[in-house]
C-alpha positions, 0 to 999 in steps of 0.5 A: 499499500501507498503511504497516507501522504502518497495515496492523498498526493494521488487523489489530488492527481486524480481530481486535477487531471481532467480538468488540464484536459477539460478546455482551451483558450479559443483565443490561442489555439496552436497547431503545428507552430501555428496560432489561431484566434476564434475568440470572435467565435464564441457563444452558443451556435446552432445547426439542424438537421432533419434525418428520415427513418428508412421506410417509416414515416418518422422524421428526426429532427436535429438541432446542434448547439455549440459553443468552442469557448465556454460551456453551454448554459441551459436556458431557463425555459428548457427542462432538464431532461431535455438538454445536455449535462452540465459541461457540455460543449456540444449537445445535439437534441433530437425531437422525433416527428411523425410526418403522417400525423404531423405531430412532434414526439419524443425528445432526446438529448445527446452529448457529444462533446464536454467535461462531464462528471458522471454520476459513478465519479467516472471523468469524461474529458474534452481532450481537444486537438488540433491539426492544420488541414493542410497535414491531414491525410485526405488529398482533397485537404491538400490545398486547404487552409485552416485547421481541424478540431477534435472534441471528445467526452460525450457518450450516449446514453450518458451514464452507460459505461458498456452499452452507451456509444462514445461520441465526438465533434470534428469542426473544421475551421476553413479559411475564408478571407470574406467571411467574419464567421458568423454569416447566417449564424444563430445564436440562441439556441436552446429552442426546440424544432418548431412544429412543422407547417400543415403544407410542410413536406406534403404538399404537391407540384414545384413547392413540394419537390423543392422542400424535398430536395432542401430536405435531402441536400442536408442529408448528404451530409451524412456521406461527407458533403456539408449542407447546401448552405450559405451561413458560415457554419455548416452541417456536414454528417452525424454518423458512427465512424471507426476511430482508434482500435476499430472503436466506433464512435458517433461522429458530428461533423460541421465546417466554419468558415471564417477569416479567422482560420486563415494563417495571416489572419488580422487579430480580432481586436483590429491590431490596435495597440496600446495607447500614448499614456500606457506607453508613457507609463512603461517607458518611464519605469524602465528609464526609472529602473535603468537609472537605479541600477546603473546608479547603484552599480557605479556607486558600488564600484566608485565608491564601495557603497553598501546598503541605501548608499548604493542607490543615487540620491539615497539620501532623498529616496530615504526622505521621500516618506517625509516629504510626501507627509509634509506635503499632505499637511500643508495640502490639509492645513491649506483646506482647512484654513479660513478664506480671503474673509479674514476669519469672519464670516458674513452676518 
């Protein structure tokens, strides 16, 4: 057995370790020596996807909500069982919709990525990894500029260690100098899928065909093709894939087009530097420090000075507290002294 102190240390280390893998600074993401600042992309964002069940009149309407900078917060109007667990960074909410009856049914929340602690005390961590798109094994990424983020920690069912399926989110931040990154964004995302209109998906003729084509374009993402959308953040697929050691993992794939994914991207603050006053204080401090250091060195080598005598004008520096005290007393006396009326007040 370990000694008591060693046991305490190991327990403390176990508690701290998940925290170190729990998050990352979105304003300084490092991938192979290249820094990216995604601070402007923070805040909750949402993408939608409608998936139909083969041979059944049922659709799964998904809302995928993510925040790359902070953990997601549950809206007060959303019931706890209809939202992901505390610590989620990427949350999927599935609403089953009966196409034939036009009614919504069960709501299920799926934790896709985040840092969690289960009721049994088991830790699941975000463990983010980043790589440049041009370093990808895929030849199609060789000419693309940007960074790929892979976020972990999710599981569904959440508490099931044996039967649950691990989840992950892969977000490709693609360089697009013309895009800020919030074009077409939906920021406050705790709303559920809206009730369909009576004619949605059931119209005849051209309108019905167009709606069906739009829905199919979203399902194309399952095969690796991103949805046909002008929004900067786009859905690209959600399906089981083989990860390390041939392990099956349910993977949400997203694409985020933004100028901040460019390697020569301007800083989010517009490159504003320090103001004149800040530079003045810094220069004054450095000049004072240089004067004291050089003067002390000179007094030590020339006169063999020690202690306070090392400092240039040491006598004056020692007297500073008394000088300040006398100055304060004079100011107080000036304020409290009678005015020009010579001590007499008006009747």
